[in-house]
C-alpha positions in Angstrom: 96.4 94.1 117.9 97.0 97.9 117.8 95.3 99.6 114.9 97.5 101.9 112.8 95.9 105.1 111.6 97.0 107.5 108.9 97.2 110.4 111.4 100.2 108.6 113.0 102.1 108.3 109.7 104.4 111.2 108.9 104.7 111.5 105.2 106.6 113.6 102.7 106.0 114.1 98.9 109.2 114.3 96.9 110.1 114.4 93.3 111.0 111.0 91.8 114.7 111.2 90.7 117.5 108.9 89.7 118.8 109.2 93.3 115.6 107.8 94.9 114.3 105.4 92.2 115.5 102.4 94.2 112.7 103.2 96.7 110.1 102.1 94.2 111.1 98.4 94.0 108.6 97.2 96.7 105.7 99.4 95.6 102.5 97.5 94.8 99.2 99.1 94.3 97.6 95.8 93.0 97.7 96.9 89.3 100.6 95.5 87.3 100.5 98.2 84.6 100.4 101.1 87.2 103.2 99.4 89.2 105.4 99.0 86.1 104.8 102.6 85.0 106.4 103.8 88.3 109.2 101.3 88.2 110.2 101.4 84.6 108.7 104.4 82.8 108.1 107.3 85.1 111.6 108.7 85.0 111.8 108.7 81.3 108.3 110.1 80.7 109.0 113.6 79.4 105.3 114.4 79.4 104.8 114.0 83.1 106.4 114.7 86.4 106.2 112.0 89.1 106.1 112.5 92.8 106.4 109.8 95.5 105.0 110.1 99.0 107.2 108.5 101.5 106.3 107.1 104.9 108.9 109.0 106.9 109.3 106.2 109.5 109.7 103.2 107.1 110.8 104.9 103.9 108.1 102.9 102.1 106.3 104.6 99.3 102.7 105.3 100.4 101.6 106.5 97.0 102.8 108.1 93.8 101.3 110.5 91.3 102.3 111.8 87.9 101.1 115.2 86.7 101.1 116.6 83.2 100.0 119.8 81.5 97.4 119.1 78.9 94.4 120.5 77.1 90.9 119.1 76.8 89.0 119.6 73.6 85.5 120.8 73.5 83.4 120.2 70.4 80.5 122.6 70.1 79.2 121.1 66.9 80.9 123.4 64.4 84.4 123.9 65.8 86.8 122.6 68.4 88.3 124.6 71.3 91.2 123.5 73.4 91.2 124.5 77.1 94.2 124.2 79.4 94.1 121.6 82.1 96.3 119.5 84.4 96.2 115.8 83.9 96.7 113.4 86.7 98.3 110.8 84.6 98.8 108.3 87.4 97.7 108.1 91.0 98.2 105.0 93.0 98.4 104.0 96.6 100.4 101.0 97.9 98.1 98.1 99.0 99.1 98.3 102.6 97.9 101.9 102.8 94.7 101.4 100.9 91.4 101.6 102.8 93.3 102.9 105.9 91.2 105.2 108.2 92.7 108.5 109.0 91.9 108.1 112.7 89.8 106.1 115.1 86.9 108.5 114.2 85.4 107.2 111.0 84.1 110.6 110.2 87.7 111.8 109.6 87.7 109.8 106.4 90.4 107.7 105.0 94.0 108.2 104.1 93.5 107.8 100.4 91.1 110.7 100.3 93.4 112.8 102.3 96.4 112.1 100.1 94.4 112.8 96.9 93.1 116.0 98.4 96.7 117.1 98.9 97.5 116.4 95.3 94.5 118.5 94.2 95.6 121.2 96.6 99.1 121.2 94.9 97.5 121.4 91.5 95.3 124.3 92.6 98.3 126.1 94.0 100.2 125.6 90.7 97.3 126.7 88.5 96.6 129.7 90.7 100.2 130.9 90.9 102.2 129.6 87.9 100.1 128.3 85.0 96.4 128.9 84.7 93.9 126.1 84.1 90.5 125.5 85.6 90.1 121.7 85.1 91.9 118.6 86.3 91.4 115.6 84.1 92.2 111.9 84.5 91.5 108.6 83.0 90.3 106.3 85.7 90.6 102.5 85.7 87.0 101.2 86.2 87.7 99.9 89.7 88.7 103.4 90.9 85.8 105.4 89.4 83.9 105.5 92.7 87.0 106.9 94.5 87.3 109.7 92.0 83.6 110.4 92.1 83.7 110.6 95.9 86.5 113.2 95.5 84.4 115.4 93.2 85.3 114.2 89.7 82.6 113.7 87.0 82.6 111.7 83.8 83.4 113.8 80.7 80.4 115.7 79.3 79.3 114.6 75.8 81.0 117.7 74.3 84.4 116.9 75.9 86.5 114.8 73.6 88.6 112.1 75.2 92.1 110.9 74.2 92.4 108.2 71.7 95.7 106.9 73.1 95.8 103.2 73.5 97.3 103.8 77.0 93.9 105.0 78.2 91.9 102.3 76.4 89.2 100.9 78.8 89.6 103.9 81.2 86.9 106.4 82.1 87.6 110.0 81.3 86.8 112.2 84.2 87.3 115.9 85.2 87.2 118.2 88.2 86.5 122.0 87.9 88.8 124.0 90.1 
């Protein structure tokens, strides 16, 4: 059996639109809530912009991510300050692409890390050129915390207030300094 490596997969990130929403029907990251967000809510979510990353050969969705401008609140004991940030509202990789090595050389890392690094690079470019922010925040499902930690994220500090939205209930608030 021939191993498939991520380096052999040409991929393109594109904006999710009404014209390409039909591509999402077979996406499955293994988490029902995250799958359903992509299939039924992402287009209508006015507080986030969703991108899909396509396998150029099969037209399958490799992953998707939704980005949102936000602020994180710091409580210094006597007052609160809001700092600008970019929130990764969603990031998910289809099961068939999860844990895929980038190449036969294990030191090259895995596809998931490479894709996530490209998302962070896009955020950095945006904050550097269009809208300043020096933090990226996200609310990780418990199973993904080690992935985000491996990619430089830390749990919120005690002075950073987390969202009280029911949507992030049970998730771990994390941040990355740009």
